[in-house]
C-alpha positions in Angstrom: -39.6 -201.2 -95.6 -41.8 -198.1 -96.0 -42.9 -196.8 -99.3 -42.3 -193.1 -99.9 -44.9 -191.6 -102.3 -43.5 -189.4 -105.0 -45.2 -186.1 -105.9 -46.8 -186.4 -109.3 -46.8 -183.1 -111.1 -44.8 -181.2 -108.4 -43.1 -179.1 -111.1 -46.4 -178.1 -112.6 -47.9 -177.3 -109.3 -44.9 -175.1 -108.4 -45.1 -173.3 -111.8 -48.8 -172.6 -111.4 -48.2 -171.3 -107.9 -45.4 -169.0 -109.1 -47.4 -167.7 -112.1 -50.4 -166.9 -109.9 -48.2 -164.9 -107.5 -46.6 -163.0 -110.4 -50.0 -162.4 -112.0 -51.4 -161.1 -108.7 -48.5 -158.7 -108.2 -48.7 -157.3 -111.8 -52.5 -156.9 -111.7 -52.3 -154.1 -109.1 -49.7 -152.2 -111.2 -50.3 -150.0 -114.2 -52.3 -151.0 -117.4 -49.3 -152.4 -119.4 -48.5 -154.6 -116.4 -52.2 -155.7 -116.4 -51.7 -157.1 -119.9 -48.7 -159.1 -118.6 -50.9 -160.3 -115.7 -53.5 -161.6 -118.1 -50.8 -163.4 -120.1 -49.5 -165.1 -116.9 -52.9 -166.1 -115.7 -53.6 -167.5 -119.2 -50.4 -169.5 -119.0 -51.4 -170.7 -115.5 -54.7 -172.1 -116.8 -52.9 -173.8 -119.8 -50.3 -175.4 -117.6 -52.9 -176.7 -115.2 -54.8 -178.2 -118.1 -51.7 -179.8 -119.7 -50.6 -181.3 -116.4 -54.1 -182.4 -115.6 -54.2 -180.6 -112.2 -57.2 -178.9 -110.7 -56.9 -175.3 -109.8 -57.9 -174.6 -106.2 -61.3 -172.8 -105.8 -60.0 -169.5 -104.3 -57.6 -169.2 -107.3 -60.1 -170.3 -109.8 -62.6 -167.8 -108.7 -60.2 -164.9 -109.3 -59.6 -165.8 -113.0 -62.1 -164.4 -115.6 -63.5 -167.1 -117.8 -63.8 -164.7 -120.8 -60.5 -162.9 -121.0 -58.6 -164.8 -118.3 -57.5 -161.7 -116.5 -57.1 -161.7 -112.8 -60.3 -160.5 -111.0 -59.5 -158.1 -108.2 -62.4 -156.4 -106.5 -62.5 -152.7 -107.3 -59.5 -152.9 -109.7 -60.4 -155.3 -112.5 -63.9 -156.3 -111.6 -67.0 -155.0 -109.8 -68.6 -157.1 -107.0 -72.3 -157.0 -106.2 -74.4 -159.1 -103.8 -77.9 -159.9 -104.9 -80.2 -162.5 -103.3 -77.5 -164.3 -101.4 -75.2 -164.5 -104.4 -72.0 -162.6 -105.1 -71.8 -161.4 -108.7 -68.3 -160.6 -110.0 -68.3 -158.7 -113.3 -65.1 -158.3 -115.3 -64.4 -154.7 -116.4 -62.7 -155.8 -119.6 -65.1 -158.3 -121.1 -68.2 -157.9 -119.0 -68.4 -161.6 -118.1 -70.2 -162.4 -114.8 -69.3 -165.1 -112.3 -71.9 -165.9 -109.7 -71.1 -167.5 -106.3 -73.1 -168.5 -103.3 -72.6 -165.8 -100.7 -74.3 -167.5 -97.7 -72.0 -167.8 -94.6 -72.9 -171.5 -94.0 -72.1 -172.5 -97.6 -68.9 -174.5 -98.0 -67.7 -175.8 -101.4 -67.3 -179.5 -101.7 -63.5 -179.4 -102.2 -63.2 -177.5 -98.9 -65.4 -179.9 -97.0 -63.7 -182.4 -94.6 -65.5 -185.4 -96.3 -63.9 -184.7 -99.7 -60.3 -185.2 -98.4 -59.2 -188.7 -99.0 -55.4 -188.3 -98.4 -53.1 -185.6 -97.4 -49.6 -185.8 -98.9 -46.7 -183.8 -97.4 -44.0 -183.1 -100.0 -41.9 -180.9 -97.8 -38.2 -181.9 -98.4 -37.4 -181.5 -94.6 -40.0 -184.0 -93.6 -38.6 -186.4 -96.3 -35.2 -186.3 -94.7 -36.7 -186.7 -91.3 -38.6 -189.7 -92.5 -35.4 -191.4 -93.9 -33.6 -190.6 -90.6 -36.5 -192.2 -88.6 -36.5 -195.3 -90.9 -32.7 -195.7 -90.5 -33.0 -195.4 -86.7 -35.7 -198.0 -86.6 -33.5 -200.4 -88.7 -30.6 -199.9 -86.4 -32.7 -200.5 -83.3 -34.1 -203.7 -84.9 -30.5 -204.9 -85.6 -29.5 -204.2 -82.0 -32.5 -206.1 -80.7 -31.7 -209.1 -82.9 -28.1 -209.1 -81.7 -29.2 -209.1 -78.0 -31.5 -212.1 -78.3 
């Protein structure tokens, strides 16, 4: 019998994903919507901390550490490149984030060696998995009946 792994923190992951999408949409709107965007990104960080989930690097890089507003180049932050480093400066709180801007640089979490296991939580694949297991069980029964 095969063991099907359950997704730990799936609800939290879905919530964080939704909040990031909403925050990203609102950040490009007017100033009152930008305040709502900051609120949603703050909520996003708090949920990820509470559910003990790591925020992915591309998402984490777009959230200001000072005011937790969404950093969009030319809208809510300025981007400069100095000495092979990208410097993102928040317009609201003037906090800077520095990233390596070399083309060959790959963060550890995006490196192939850092991946231990890939879990697929798609409900369609789960139903296909149970169908395949039931087909195998039926074939095993038929083989036992023949012998």
